[in-house]
C-alpha positions as CSV (number, residue, x, y, z in Angstrom):
1,M,100.3,89.1,62.9
2,Q,103.5,87.4,62.5
3,K,106.8,89.9,63.1
4,Q,109.0,90.7,60.6
5,T,112.7,90.0,60.4
6,P,114.9,92.7,59.4
7,T,117.8,91.8,56.8
8,P,121.3,91.5,57.8
9,N,122.5,94.7,55.9
10,H,119.7,96.6,57.3
11,L,120.6,96.1,61.1
12,A,124.5,96.5,59.9
13,R,123.2,100.3,59.0
14,I,121.2,100.5,61.9
15,R,124.5,99.4,64.1
16,K,127.1,101.7,62.2
17,Q,125.3,104.4,62.6
18,A,124.5,104.5,66.1
19,K,128.2,103.2,67.0
20,R,128.9,106.8,65.4
21,R,127.1,108.2,68.4
22,G,128.5,106.1,71.5
23,L,125.4,103.6,71.1
24,R,124.8,99.9,70.6
25,V,121.8,98.2,69.2
26,L,121.2,95.2,71.4
27,K,118.7,92.1,71.0
28,D,117.0,91.2,74.0
29,F,115.1,88.5,75.0
30,T,111.5,89.3,73.7
31,G,112.5,89.7,70.8
32,N,112.6,93.2,70.5
33,Y,115.9,95.8,70.7
34,N,117.9,97.6,73.1
35,L,119.6,101.0,71.9
36,V,122.4,101.2,74.7
37,S,125.1,104.4,75.5
38,T,127.8,103.0,75.7
39,H,129.0,107.0,76.7
40,T,127.7,106.1,81.1
41,E,129.3,103.4,83.7
42,P,128.0,100.8,83.4
43,P,126.5,101.3,80.1
44,R,122.5,101.4,80.3
45,A,119.4,101.4,78.4
46,L,118.1,105.1,77.1
47,A,114.7,105.4,78.4
48,G,112.1,104.7,76.6
49,L,114.2,102.5,74.5
50,E,114.0,99.6,76.5
51,H,112.6,96.5,74.8
52,A,111.2,98.8,71.3
53,S,110.7,97.6,68.2
54,L,113.6,98.3,65.0
55,S,112.0,101.2,63.7
56,D,111.9,103.3,66.7
57,I,115.4,102.7,67.5
58,E,116.2,103.1,63.6
59,V,114.0,106.5,64.1
60,A,116.1,107.4,66.9
61,V,119.7,106.4,65.8
62,F,118.8,108.0,62.1
63,T,116.8,111.4,63.6
64,P,119.9,113.9,63.1
65,L,121.4,115.9,66.2
66,P,121.2,118.9,66.3
67,P,124.4,121.4,65.5
68,P,127.1,121.6,67.8
69,R,127.5,124.8,69.6
70,P,130.2,127.6,68.7
71,P,133.3,127.3,70.5
72,R,133.1,129.8,74.1
73,Q,135.1,132.8,73.5
74,R,138.2,132.8,75.7
75,V,138.1,136.5,77.7
76,A,141.6,137.8,77.3
77,R,143.1,138.1,81.1
78,L,144.4,141.3,81.9
79,A,148.5,141.8,82.1
80,D,148.2,143.7,85.1
81,P,146.8,141.8,88.2
82,Q,146.0,144.5,90.1
83,P,142.4,146.3,89.4
84,S,143.0,149.4,88.4
85,Q,141.9,152.0,91.4
86,T,139.6,155.1,90.0
87,S,139.3,157.6,92.4
88,H,135.9,158.5,94.1
89,P,134.5,162.0,94.1
90,A,134.5,161.6,97.9
91,A,137.9,159.8,98.2
92,A,139.9,163.1,98.4
93,S,137.9,164.4,101.9
94,F,138.1,161.1,103.2
95,V,141.9,160.8,103.1
96,S,142.3,164.0,104.3
97,L,139.5,163.1,107.6
98,V,141.8,160.2,108.1
99,D,144.8,162.2,108.9
100,L,143.3,164.6,110.9
101,L,141.9,162.1,112.6
102,N,145.5,160.9,112.3
103,G,147.4,163.2,114.2
104,G,146.3,166.3,112.3
105,G,148.0,166.1,108.7
106,A,150.7,164.7,106.9
107,R,154.1,167.0,108.2
């Protein structure tokens, strides 16, 4: 069984698409190819795509990416930094109890 060598145009097309995605296609010493991510430091091969055939690299590069996520909705900040003080049903009785303990109420 003889290995089929890719045409230069075919390999260039794969490399160009990989470059758009931040990847590099490198030929290794075994005659196979590595798909290397350039987004990591140091650049390293993607898992499962080390010493892979060119057809496997081609499938990985030309597989469509998922659609981008919608932008996050920004929460509008309130103009008043203090949270609103809503009165609790027991707040009036608590205030009157504190006033009684402090000296018999406000005079």
